[in-house]
C-alpha positions in Angstrom: 143.9 280.5 -31.2 147.3 282.0 -30.5 147.6 285.6 -31.8 151.0 284.7 -33.3 149.4 282.2 -35.6 146.6 284.6 -36.5 149.1 287.3 -37.5 151.0 284.8 -39.7 147.7 284.2 -41.5 147.1 287.9 -41.9 144.3 288.4 -39.4 144.2 290.5 -36.2 142.8 287.8 -34.1 140.2 285.0 -34.3 140.1 282.2 -31.9 141.2 281.3 -28.4 141.1 277.8 -27.0 138.6 277.3 -24.2 138.2 275.2 -21.2 134.4 275.1 -21.3 131.8 272.5 -22.5 128.6 274.5 -22.2 126.0 274.6 -25.0 126.9 276.5 -28.1 125.0 279.8 -28.6 127.2 281.2 -31.4 129.4 279.2 -33.7 132.3 279.8 -36.0 133.1 277.0 -38.4 130.0 274.7 -38.1 132.1 271.6 -38.3 131.2 267.9 -38.6 133.2 265.8 -36.1 133.7 262.0 -36.2 135.6 259.4 -34.3 136.9 256.4 -36.3 136.9 252.9 -34.8 140.7 253.1 -34.4 140.5 256.3 -32.3 141.4 258.9 -34.9 139.4 262.1 -34.6 138.2 263.6 -37.9 136.9 267.2 -38.2 135.4 268.4 -41.5 134.7 272.1 -42.4 133.0 272.7 -45.7 134.1 275.8 -47.5 132.8 276.6 -51.0 134.9 279.7 -51.8 137.3 277.8 -54.1 137.6 274.2 -55.5 140.5 273.5 -53.0 141.0 271.6 -49.8 143.5 271.8 -46.9 144.3 268.7 -44.8 146.1 269.1 -41.4 147.2 266.0 -39.5 148.0 266.8 -35.8 149.8 264.4 -33.5 149.5 264.9 -29.7 153.2 265.1 -29.2 155.7 267.8 -29.2 159.1 268.8 -27.7 157.6 268.9 -24.2 157.1 265.1 -24.5 160.8 264.3 -25.1 163.0 262.4 -22.7 165.5 264.6 -20.9 168.8 264.5 -22.7 167.2 264.0 -26.1 165.9 267.5 -26.9 165.1 268.1 -30.5 163.8 264.6 -31.1 160.2 265.6 -31.9 161.4 268.1 -34.5 163.9 265.7 -35.9 161.2 263.1 -36.4 159.1 265.8 -38.2 161.9 266.0 -40.8 162.2 262.3 -41.1 158.4 262.0 -41.9 159.4 263.3 -45.4 162.1 260.7 -45.9 160.0 257.9 -47.3 158.0 254.7 -46.7 158.0 251.4 -48.5 155.7 253.0 -51.1 157.4 256.3 -51.6 161.1 257.2 -51.5 162.8 260.1 -49.8 161.3 263.4 -50.8 158.7 261.8 -53.0 155.9 262.9 -50.7 156.4 266.6 -51.4 157.3 266.1 -55.0 154.0 264.2 -55.6 152.0 267.1 -54.1 153.9 269.7 -56.0 153.2 267.8 -59.2 149.5 268.1 -58.4 149.8 271.8 -58.1 149.6 271.8 -54.3 151.9 272.6 -51.4 152.8 271.0 -48.1 154.8 271.6 -45.0 155.0 270.7 -41.3 155.9 272.2 -37.9 156.7 271.2 -34.4 155.7 273.0 -31.2 156.0 272.2 -27.5 152.7 270.3 -27.4 152.0 269.1 -30.9 153.4 268.3 -34.3 151.4 269.0 -37.5 151.6 268.2 -41.2 149.5 269.9 -43.8 148.8 270.0 -47.5 146.6 272.2 -49.8 145.5 270.8 -53.1 142.7 270.9 -55.6 139.6 269.3 -54.0 139.5 266.3 -56.2 143.0 265.4 -55.0 141.9 264.8 -51.5 141.9 261.0 -51.7 145.5 261.1 -52.7 146.7 263.2 -49.8 144.7 261.2 -47.3 146.2 258.0 -48.6 149.7 259.4 -48.4 149.3 260.7 -44.8 147.8 257.4 -43.8 150.8 255.6 -45.3 153.4 257.5 -43.4 151.3 257.3 -40.2 152.2 253.6 -40.0 154.9 252.8 -42.6 157.6 255.4 -42.1 161.1 254.0 -42.9 163.9 255.4 -40.8 167.3 254.2 -41.8 170.9 255.4 -41.4 171.0 256.3 -45.1 168.1 258.8 -44.7 168.4 259.7 -41.0 172.0 260.7 -40.9 171.9 263.4 -43.7 168.6 264.7 -42.2 170.3 265.2 -38.8 172.8 267.5 -40.6 169.9 269.4 -42.0 168.5 269.9 -38.6 171.8 271.1 -37.2 172.2 273.5 -40.1 168.7 274.9 -39.4 169.6 275.4 -35.8 172.8 277.2 -36.8 171.0 279.5 -39.2 168.0 280.4 -37.0 169.7 280.4 -33.6 173.4 280.1 -33.3 174.2 282.6 -36.1 171.2 284.9 -35.4 171.5 287.4 -32.5 167.7 287.5 -32.1 167.5 283.7 -32.0 170.2 283.5 -29.3 168.5 286.2 -27.3 165.1 284.6 -27.5 166.4 281.2 -26.5 168.3 282.6 -23.5 165.3 284.7 -22.4 162.9 281.8 -22.5 165.3 279.5 -20.5 165.7 282.3 -18.0 162.0 282.8 -17.7 161.1 279.1 -17.4 164.1 277.2 -15.9 163.9 273.5 -15.3 160.8 273.3 -17.5 160.2 271.8 -21.0 158.8 275.1 -22.2 162.2 276.7 -21.3 164.0 274.3 -23.7 164.2 275.2 -27.4 161.9 273.2 -29.6 164.7 272.5 -32.1 166.8 271.2 -29.2 170.2 271.9 -27.7 173.0 271.5 -30.2 175.1 269.0 -28.2 172.0 266.8 -27.7 170.8 267.0 -31.3 174.2 265.7 -32.4 173.7 262.5 -30.4 170.2 261.6 -31.7 170.2 258.2 -33.3 168.1 256.1 -35.7 167.0 254.1 -32.7 165.8 257.2 -30.9 163.7 258.3 -33.9 162.2 254.9 -34.4 161.3 254.6 -30.8 159.7 258.1 -30.7 157.7 257.3 -33.8 156.4 254.0 -32.4 155.5 255.6 -29.1 153.6 258.6 -30.4 152.5 258.3 -34.1 149.3 256.4 -34.2 145.7 257.1 -35.4 144.5 257.1 -31.8 147.0 259.9 -31.0 146.0 262.1 -34.0 143.3 264.5 -35.2 142.8 265.2 -38.9 141.1 268.4 -40.0 139.8 268.8 -43.5 138.7 272.2 -44.7 137.5 273.1 -48.2 135.2 272.2 -51.0 134.1 268.9 -49.6 131.0 267.0 -48.3 131.4 265.7 -44.7 129.8 262.3 -45.4 132.1 261.7 -48.4 135.2 262.7 -46.4 134.2 260.3 -43.7 134.0 257.5 -46.1 137.4 258.4 -47.5 138.8 258.6 -44.0 137.5 255.1 -43.1 139.2 253.6 -46.2 142.5 255.3 -45.6 143.1 256.3 -41.9 140.6 253.7 -40.7 142.8 251.0 -42.1 145.7 252.0 -39.9 145.6 249.9 -36.7 145.5 251.6 -33.4 148.3 250.8 -31.0 149.4 251.7 -27.5 150.9 255.1 -27.2 152.9 256.6 -24.4 150.8 258.6 -21.9 151.7 262.2 -21.7 153.5 263.2 -18.5 152.1 266.1 -16.5 154.1 269.3 -17.0 155.8 270.6 -13.9 154.7 273.9 -12.4 157.1 276.7 -13.5 159.4 278.0 -10.8 160.2 281.6 -10.3 163.2 282.8 -12.4 166.4 283.4 -10.5 167.2 286.3 -12.7 164.5 289.0 -13.4 166.6 290.8 -16.0 169.1 289.9 -18.7 171.0 292.0 -21.2 172.9 290.8 -24.3 175.1 292.8 -26.6 176.0 291.7 -30.1 177.8 293.3 -33.0 175.2 291.9 -35.4 172.5 294.0 -33.7 171.7 297.4 -35.3 168.6 298.3 -33.4 168.1 297.7 -29.6 165.1 295.6 -28.6 163.3 295.4 -25.3 161.3 292.2 -24.5 159.3 291.7 -21.3 157.7 288.3 -20.6 155.6 286.8 -17.8 154.3 283.3 -17.2 150.5 283.4 -17.0 147.6 280.9 -17.0 146.7 279.3 -20.3 143.3 277.9 -21.3 144.4 274.6 -19.7 145.6 276.0 -16.4 143.2 278.9 -15.7 141.2 278.5 -12.6 138.5 281.0 -13.4 138.4 283.2 -16.5 141.9 284.6 -16.5 142.8 283.4 -20.0 139.8 285.1 -21.6 140.6 288.3 -19.8 144.3 288.1 -20.8 143.3 287.7 -24.5 141.1 290.8 -24.3 143.8 292.7 -22.5 146.4 291.7 -25.1 144.0 293.0 -27.8 143.5 296.3 -25.9 147.3 296.8 -25.4 148.3 295.9 -28.9 146.0 296.7 -31.8 147.9 298.9 -34.1 147.5 302.6 -33.7 144.4 302.2 -31.4 146.4 300.0 -29.0 147.0 301.5 -25.6 150.7 300.9 -25.6 151.2 302.4 -29.1 149.2 305.5 -28.2 151.1 306.1 -25.0 154.7 305.1 -25.9 154.9 305.9 -29.6 152.4 308.7 -30.2 152.5 310.5 -26.8 155.9 309.9 -25.3 157.7 309.4 -28.5 160.2 307.1 -26.8 159.4 304.0 -28.9 159.2 303.5 -32.7 157.1 300.3 -32.2 155.5 298.3 -29.4 153.4 295.2 -29.4 152.0 292.5 -27.1 151.4 288.8 -27.7 149.6 286.1 -25.7 149.6 282.4 -26.8 147.1 280.6 -24.6 147.1 277.2 -26.5 149.3 275.2 -24.2 149.0 272.1 -21.9 150.9 274.1 -19.3 151.1 277.8 -18.4 151.5 280.3 -21.2 153.6 283.4 -21.8 152.5 287.0 -22.1 155.0 289.1 -24.1 155.5 292.8 -24.6 158.2 294.0 -27.1 159.3 297.5 -27.8 161.9 299.2 -30.0 163.3 302.6 -28.9 163.2 305.5 -31.3 166.7 306.3 -32.7 168.7 308.2 -30.2 166.6 307.1 -27.3 168.2 305.2 -24.4 167.0 301.5 -24.2 167.2 301.8 -20.4 164.8 304.8 -20.5 162.5 302.7 -22.7 162.5 299.9 -20.1 161.5 302.4 -17.3 158.9 304.0 -19.5 157.3 300.6 -20.2 157.2 299.7 -16.5 155.7 303.1 -15.6 153.1 302.9 -18.3 152.0 299.4 -17.2 151.8 300.5 -13.6 149.7 303.6 -14.5 147.3 301.5 -16.6 147.0 299.0 -13.8 146.4 301.7 -11.3 143.6 303.5 -13.1 142.3 300.5 -15.0 140.9 300.2 -18.5 137.6 301.8 -19.0 134.5 300.0 -20.2 134.7 301.4 -23.8 138.3 300.2 -24.2 137.4 296.7 -23.2 134.2 296.7 -25.3 136.2 297.9 -28.4 138.8 295.1 -27.8 136.1 292.5 -27.5 134.3 293.8 -30.7 137.6 293.6 -32.7 138.2 290.0 -31.6 134.7 288.8 -32.3 134.5 290.6 -35.7 137.8 289.1 -36.8 136.3 285.6 -36.1 133.8 286.2 -38.8 136.5 286.4 -41.4 138.5 283.5 -40.2 136.3 281.0 -42.0 137.5 282.4 -45.4 141.0 280.9 -44.7 141.4 277.2 -45.5 144.2 276.9 -42.9 142.4 278.5 -40.0 140.0 275.6 -39.1 143.0 273.2 -39.0 144.9 275.5 -36.6 141.9 276.1 -34.4 140.7 272.5 -34.0 144.2 271.0 -34.1 145.6 273.2 -31.4 142.5 272.7 -29.3 142.4 268.9 -29.4 146.1 268.4 -29.0 146.1 270.5 -25.8 143.2 268.8 -24.1 140.2 270.8 -25.5 137.3 270.0 -27.9 135.6 271.0 -31.0 132.8 272.5 -28.9 135.4 274.7 -27.1 136.4 276.3 -30.4 132.9 276.8 -31.6 131.8 278.3 -28.2 134.5 281.0 -28.3 132.4 284.0 -29.4 130.1 283.7 -26.4 133.0 283.2 -23.9 135.0 286.2 -25.1 132.0 288.4 -25.3 131.3 287.7 -21.6 134.6 289.2 -20.4 134.0 292.2 -18.2 136.1 295.3 -17.6 136.7 294.1 -14.0 138.1 290.8 -15.2 140.4 292.6 -17.6 141.7 295.0 -15.0 142.2 292.2 -12.5 144.3 290.4 -15.1 146.3 293.5 -15.8 147.1 294.1 -12.1 148.1 290.5 -11.6 150.2 290.7 -14.8 152.1 293.8 -13.6 152.7 292.3 -10.1 153.6 288.8 -11.5 156.8 287.4 -9.8 157.4 285.1 -12.7 158.6 287.7 -15.2 161.8 288.6 -17.0 162.9 291.7 -18.8 165.5 291.3 -21.6 167.5 293.9 -23.6 169.2 293.0 -26.8 171.8 295.7 -27.6 174.3 296.6 -30.2 177.9 295.8 -29.2 179.9 299.1 -29.0 183.1 297.7 -30.4 184.6 294.5 -31.7 182.9 291.5 -33.3 180.8 288.8 -31.9 181.5 285.1 -32.5 178.5 282.9 -32.2 178.8 280.3 -29.5 176.8 277.1 -29.7 174.1 276.8 -27.1 174.2 273.6 -25.1 171.9 271.7 -22.8 171.9 273.0 -19.2 172.5 269.3 -18.2 175.8 269.2 -20.0 179.0 271.2 -20.4 178.1 274.0 -18.1 174.8 275.2 -19.5 174.3 278.2 -21.8 177.3 280.1 -22.8 
């Protein structure tokens, strides 16, 4: 599982999605997995720690599946999924769950869209019926869709257009992965969001939302056989239908710019971000993704992380530094290193220090103890992941929607434990020499004020401004 998700759930690290189908020697969740007659995959993970249950419904569609010129459509449809069916009016879905003492939400990514609810265990039949209802009976009308489009545009304005960090991240990603769906913002380009229609949303829903394009993960105080019977009576009643085949993702091209800098009066503290396109668990040819995950843990693990010890504790040039590697993708993934200079330190000097530190580490290599310690931290954290009701949903949902299996997730401890120091050091050397990399600096503007400019599709109106 992606380290970003793990951090949001309060863990150091837990799972990585694999591309292996060998026999299981060590397991994590001990799930029960079923396939309904209509093609829906059901994964059940019993957890007796509390009389509660979490349901996550994952669809194998995300922003990378959008038609060119209609960016933001997957995220827009996520919003519309809460706008009602014939049985429930706009907003009634979440109100019903709140009335039961539960909570719900959803999110869209490049390769998947997920919806989740946490309620008391005896309310499971209700939330399964509600999700099955909107899986086939969503009503998208101008009366509900038009106001929701304004909500999406406002969300983009708040999180990107009016946020220096949001604008910077968007530009950095597009620079790193030009002419690629992963270089396009998930929320979409403003000028393309504005043109999305009711017909667009209905077509996207019909093309991708079906039981045979979904995986449901139930985690909590449940019995697998009873959940299966509930699933048959709810999800099993939803007819399967033809869904659009996923297009293969293009190979990322080398970025034309290897460095960008952005100044903004809204920035108080400079920020350095270095990113490189690397193999994911879907695109690795050997074991690169496993080695990259161990490398990321070695570089960034609080005060014991190599980058923190070198750049914060020894050089004193940075106040913070961290690494992130999200391997759960259909296409290639991104390895990120971020650093903040100490007050009074030149951001340019920090950039040079990071480059020098990485080259030195690559030259001498990580010793066996460092690699062993990183592996131990990762595998130990996996033990505690089962205590979180959300974690099974993330692990299995991300795996299945990006082309992997339940077995892949359960096999993770063996695979990560098999990573050797030589593999990690090979991954580090390739990372440092990677031609598909970009360095970005976000800097305070020395004078004047900044007026946020709306980002637009590179296919219209001259690209990013």
